[in-house]
VMD Tcl script that draws the C-alpha trace (Angstrom):
set ca {
  {14.70 6.81 0.05}
  {11.90 4.62 -1.19}
  {11.79 0.85 -1.08}
  {10.74 0.16 -4.67}
  {8.58 1.16 -7.62}
  {7.15 0.35 -11.04}
  {9.38 0.79 -14.12}
  {8.01 2.00 -17.45}
  {8.11 -0.79 -20.05}
  {9.86 1.49 -22.52}
  {13.01 1.76 -20.40}
  {16.01 0.67 -22.44}
  {19.56 0.56 -21.07}
  {22.40 2.09 -23.01}
  {26.13 2.36 -22.56}
  {27.99 5.64 -22.24}
  {30.50 5.81 -25.09}
  {33.98 7.23 -24.58}
  {34.69 10.64 -26.04}
  {36.02 10.92 -29.59}
  {39.79 10.84 -30.18}
  {41.51 14.05 -29.26}
  {38.92 15.11 -26.69}
  {40.42 16.31 -23.42}
  {40.11 13.90 -20.50}
  {38.94 11.13 -22.84}
  {38.24 7.99 -20.76}
  {39.59 4.61 -21.75}
  {37.21 2.36 -23.72}
  {34.53 0.93 -21.44}
  {33.06 -2.53 -21.81}
  {29.32 -2.93 -22.20}
  {27.35 -4.51 -19.38}
  {25.49 -7.67 -20.31}
  {21.87 -8.43 -19.36}
  {20.47 -11.75 -18.19}
  {17.34 -13.29 -19.71}
  {14.30 -11.47 -18.24}
  {12.36 -14.74 -18.12}
  {14.70 -16.06 -15.40}
  {13.39 -13.61 -12.78}
  {10.29 -13.65 -10.59}
  {7.58 -11.11 -11.48}
  {8.13 -7.68 -9.96}
  {5.66 -7.03 -7.14}
  {5.48 -3.23 -6.70}
  {3.60 -3.70 -3.41}
  {6.24 -5.94 -1.85}
  {6.65 -5.18 1.83}
  {10.10 -4.50 3.32}
  {12.07 -7.62 4.15}
  {12.22 -8.78 7.80}
  {14.79 -6.96 9.92}
  {16.92 -7.89 12.91}
  {20.25 -7.04 14.53}
  {23.31 -9.19 13.75}
  {26.68 -9.00 15.47}
  {29.60 -10.16 13.36}
  {33.30 -9.36 13.61}
  {32.63 -7.22 16.67}
  {30.18 -4.99 14.75}
  {26.41 -4.91 15.33}
  {24.25 -3.84 12.40}
  {20.53 -3.85 11.79}
  {19.89 -5.79 8.58}
  {17.02 -6.93 6.37}
  {17.38 -10.44 5.00}
  {16.12 -12.17 1.87}
  {16.03 -15.97 1.70}
  {17.80 -17.57 -1.25}
  {19.81 -20.56 -2.45}
  {23.03 -21.82 -0.93}
  {26.16 -20.33 -2.42}
  {27.56 -16.82 -2.54}
  {25.22 -14.42 -0.71}
  {24.56 -10.80 -1.66}
  {25.18 -7.84 0.65}
  {23.50 -4.53 -0.14}
  {24.82 -1.16 1.15}
  {22.66 2.00 1.06}
  {23.61 5.59 0.34}
  {23.75 8.77 2.42}
  {20.35 9.33 4.00}
  {19.21 5.87 2.94}
  {18.79 2.54 4.69}
  {18.31 -1.17 4.08}
  {14.82 -0.33 2.77}
  {16.44 0.95 -0.45}
  {16.97 -2.62 -1.66}
  {13.47 -4.11 -1.23}
  {12.66 -4.63 -4.89}
  {16.13 -5.47 -6.18}
  {16.60 -8.10 -3.47}
  {13.21 -9.54 -4.45}
  {14.28 -9.77 -8.10}
  {17.56 -11.49 -7.20}
  {16.26 -13.81 -4.49}
  {16.22 -16.84 -6.80}
  {19.94 -16.39 -7.38}
  {21.31 -15.40 -3.97}
  {20.28 -14.93 -0.36}
  {20.52 -11.24 0.53}
  {21.50 -9.10 3.49}
  {20.77 -5.36 3.25}
  {22.66 -3.54 6.00}
  {22.05 -0.30 7.85}
  {25.44 1.38 8.27}
  {26.28 2.75 11.75}
  {23.96 5.66 12.51}
  {21.62 4.95 9.58}
  {18.37 3.06 9.34}
  {18.02 1.37 12.71}
  {21.68 0.73 13.51}
  {22.88 2.42 16.69}
  {26.37 3.87 16.11}
  {29.02 2.62 18.56}
  {30.45 5.07 21.08}
  {33.16 7.23 19.53}
  {32.27 6.39 15.92}
  {33.63 9.22 13.73}
  {31.30 8.75 10.70}
  {34.03 9.18 8.07}
  {33.88 6.99 4.96}
  {36.94 5.15 6.32}
  {35.06 4.37 9.53}
  {32.11 2.99 7.57}
  {34.51 0.88 5.49}
  {36.09 -0.48 8.68}
  {32.69 -1.34 10.14}
  {31.45 -3.16 7.03}
  {34.79 -4.90 6.50}
  {34.79 -6.27 10.06}
  {31.14 -7.31 9.72}
  {31.85 -9.25 6.50}
  {35.13 -10.72 7.76}
  {33.31 -12.06 10.81}
  {30.92 -13.98 8.57}
  {33.92 -15.59 6.86}
  {32.32 -16.00 3.44}
  {32.90 -14.12 0.16}
  {29.90 -12.10 -1.03}
  {28.43 -10.33 -4.01}
  {28.75 -6.76 -2.71}
  {26.42 -4.02 -3.98}
  {26.51 -0.35 -2.97}
  {24.66 2.82 -3.92}
  {26.11 6.35 -3.60}
  {27.97 6.51 -0.25}
  {27.47 2.75 -0.04}
  {29.27 2.43 -3.36}
  {32.40 4.14 -2.08}
  {32.22 2.07 1.12}
  {31.95 -1.09 -0.98}
  {34.91 0.07 -3.09}
  {37.01 0.43 0.05}
  {36.13 -3.07 1.25}
  {36.84 -4.63 -2.15}
  {40.20 -2.88 -2.45}
  {41.38 -3.78 1.06}
  {40.06 -7.32 1.34}
  {39.63 -8.79 -2.15}
  {39.05 -12.29 -0.76}
  {35.77 -11.07 0.77}
  {34.26 -9.79 -2.48}
  {33.40 -12.16 -5.34}
  {31.71 -9.45 -7.43}
  {31.14 -5.74 -6.94}
  {28.17 -3.68 -8.16}
  {28.27 0.12 -7.85}
  {25.10 2.15 -8.41}
  {26.02 5.84 -8.81}
  {28.92 5.57 -6.35}
  {29.84 8.86 -4.64}
  {33.06 9.46 -6.53}
  {34.66 12.90 -6.14}
  {32.46 15.47 -7.84}
  {33.78 18.90 -6.94}
  {31.92 21.01 -9.45}
  {29.26 23.23 -7.83}
  {25.77 22.19 -8.93}
  {22.66 23.69 -7.27}
  {20.58 20.74 -8.50}
  {22.16 18.58 -5.80}
  {20.27 20.45 -3.09}
  {16.66 19.47 -2.57}
  {16.45 22.32 -0.07}
  {18.94 25.19 0.34}
  {18.52 24.89 4.11}
  {20.42 21.58 3.99}
  {23.59 23.54 3.19}
  {22.80 26.35 5.59}
  {22.24 23.82 8.38}
  {25.97 23.08 8.32}
  {26.89 26.73 8.92}
  {27.86 27.56 12.53}
  {25.90 30.13 14.48}
  {22.46 31.66 14.07}
  {22.14 30.85 10.35}
  {22.67 27.15 10.94}
  {20.34 27.08 13.93}
  {17.55 28.73 11.95}
  {18.02 26.38 8.98}
  {17.98 23.30 11.19}
  {14.83 24.50 12.91}
  {13.12 24.98 9.56}
  {14.07 21.51 8.40}
  {12.91 20.00 11.69}
  {9.50 21.62 11.23}
  {8.89 19.84 7.92}
  {6.42 16.97 7.98}
  {7.70 13.44 7.27}
  {5.62 13.38 4.09}
  {7.20 16.64 2.83}
  {10.67 15.26 3.48}
  {9.86 12.05 1.61}
  {8.58 14.02 -1.38}
  {11.71 16.18 -1.28}
  {13.92 13.08 -1.40}
  {12.00 11.72 -4.38}
  {12.41 14.96 -6.31}
  {16.19 14.99 -5.93}
  {16.88 11.25 -6.25}
  {14.58 10.09 -9.05}
  {14.87 10.79 -12.73}
  {11.06 10.83 -13.00}
  {9.46 11.48 -9.60}
  {5.96 11.13 -11.06}
  {6.24 7.34 -11.33}
  {6.62 6.80 -7.56}
  {3.45 5.13 -6.24}
  {1.56 6.47 -3.24}
  {2.24 3.49 -0.97}
  {6.01 3.90 -1.40}
  {5.79 7.56 -0.44}
  {3.87 6.52 2.67}
  {6.56 3.96 3.55}
  {9.26 6.60 3.12}
  {7.37 9.07 5.30}
  {7.04 6.42 8.03}
  {10.80 5.87 7.93}
  {11.46 9.61 8.18}
  {9.19 9.79 11.23}
  {10.98 6.87 12.87}
  {14.40 8.41 12.25}
  {13.22 11.70 13.74}
  {12.80 9.91 17.04}
  {16.37 8.58 17.13}
  {18.64 11.01 18.96}
  {21.73 10.00 17.00}
  {20.22 10.09 13.49}
  {20.78 13.77 12.67}
  {24.37 13.74 13.87}
  {25.11 10.60 11.85}
  {23.75 12.14 8.66}
  {25.48 15.49 9.04}
  {28.87 14.12 10.06}
  {28.86 11.43 7.38}
  {28.02 14.04 4.71}
  {30.88 16.27 5.88}
  {33.26 13.33 6.01}
  {32.34 12.18 2.52}
  {32.93 15.61 0.96}
  {36.18 16.02 2.92}
  {37.41 12.70 1.56}
  {37.21 14.14 -1.96}
  {39.91 16.67 -1.03}
  {42.08 15.02 1.62}
  {43.34 11.53 2.34}
  {43.44 8.51 0.03}
  {41.94 9.28 -3.38}
  {38.80 7.25 -4.16}
  {40.19 6.93 -7.69}
  {43.32 5.24 -6.35}
  {41.12 2.94 -4.26}
  {39.04 2.03 -7.32}
  {42.17 1.16 -9.29}
  {43.05 -1.52 -6.70}
  {39.77 -3.42 -6.99}
  {40.26 -6.97 -8.28}
  {36.68 -8.26 -8.33}
  {34.58 -8.34 -11.51}
  {32.64 -5.09 -11.29}
  {29.45 -3.62 -12.67}
  {29.03 0.18 -12.69}
  {25.45 1.45 -13.11}
  {24.47 5.09 -13.55}
  {21.29 6.97 -14.40}
  {21.76 9.72 -16.95}
  {19.48 12.01 -14.90}
  {21.51 11.65 -11.71}
  {21.51 15.07 -10.03}
  {23.65 14.10 -7.04}
  {26.72 12.52 -8.65}
  {27.28 13.61 -12.24}
  {26.83 10.96 -14.96}
  {30.00 12.33 -16.56}
  {31.91 10.33 -13.92}
  {30.40 7.02 -15.04}
  {32.84 6.18 -17.83}
  {35.84 7.28 -15.77}
  {34.74 5.12 -12.85}
  {34.30 2.04 -15.02}
  {37.60 2.69 -16.82}
  {39.50 3.09 -13.54}
  {38.40 -0.29 -12.13}
  {40.47 -2.97 -13.89}
  {37.66 -5.48 -14.60}
  {34.51 -3.37 -14.91}
  {31.56 -3.00 -17.21}
  {29.22 0.00 -17.47}
  {25.45 0.29 -17.79}
  {23.85 3.71 -18.34}
  {20.09 3.98 -17.79}
  {18.25 6.73 -19.68}
  {15.73 8.75 -17.72}
  {16.88 7.31 -14.40}
  {18.26 9.24 -11.43}
  {20.53 8.52 -8.47}
  {18.86 5.37 -7.14}
  {18.62 3.07 -10.14}
  {18.13 0.01 -7.93}
  {14.83 1.55 -6.78}
  {13.77 3.29 -9.97}
  {14.66 0.49 -12.42}
  {14.96 -2.73 -10.36}
  {14.18 -5.12 -13.22}
  {16.89 -3.78 -15.52}
  {19.40 -3.49 -12.69}
  {18.65 -7.08 -11.65}
  {19.32 -8.34 -15.18}
  {22.70 -6.62 -15.26}
  {23.65 -7.82 -11.78}
  {22.62 -11.38 -12.56}
  {24.71 -11.39 -15.74}
  {27.72 -10.28 -13.68}
  {27.09 -13.03 -11.10}
  {26.50 -15.71 -13.74}
  {29.82 -14.92 -15.36}
  {31.85 -14.78 -12.14}
  {33.94 -17.68 -10.79}
  {31.90 -19.82 -8.43}
  {28.60 -18.53 -9.82}
  {25.44 -19.35 -7.91}
  {22.78 -21.70 -9.24}
  {19.19 -20.55 -9.60}
  {16.42 -21.90 -7.44}
  {12.67 -21.67 -7.39}
  {11.12 -20.21 -4.24}
  {7.58 -20.73 -3.12}
}
mol new
graphics top color blue
foreach p $ca { graphics top sphere $p radius 0.5 }
foreach p [lrange $ca 0 end-1] q [lrange $ca 1 end] { graphics top cylinder $p $q radius 0.2 }
display resetview
């Protein structure tokens, strides 16, 4: 997924209202997300380069991360979605850098993080890895997650509430069992999981695609309006696809994590039960053009988490932190400013 982009000035957030009385499956009333003053943020630089990366070992877990300098106080930790990486947080971290130092992680097998031997790539395994990493740093954080990263962040917040001061979920991968062909950017992605000759042929076809074609495919499925993605971001995404193609563990990590995530919707601990145990003040953000996880789950997600607010973004897709970083930053900052032990702002050079 892309590292950042320009947002149309006409973008206005709205809140998804609960269904009218008597409607089946009517969610509980959902509180409206607040927005911080836009004048308290640095200007958005759509050409911002990815933040510096390095490997960090903490709590017995080694992850590749990209770090953003910021003030002392509660740091932010950003967790990408399936098929994403720490690059997905370039612009949002830039917007929030005057409020918190940031660490965008690559989960095991994603980005540039080598998975440990025997890693099983289930959501529970990713939760364990991130939990150990955060526990080793011994400091509560503002935790933000998108898609798969949202469900991983939910698991950490539910199991170790003392590690999470606030929680932000951008289109978290909550159980969505309804068939929807719009979720597939390419039918061969599904066929690639089929054993035998069909799967082999589909995987070969996908492997033959150019990095640029794959990047464009990702944009079409993840963005509400793919036409607003600038050329230099597509080039960055294509470079990342090419790099991942050279990592022998990358394909296995993606396929096994995808299978594990879908399996978790049917077996094991319910993500809804996990969400109900979260204690941290929480912000749920969803684009109303999300093709991957239905926007109809937004109100239910926010209603299930005891102390949550909801922000719906019109015209935005699955990666709101990339497609609408300024609006997302305002909502996140309002959450942080209202949380116990809020961070002070600072002016960077």
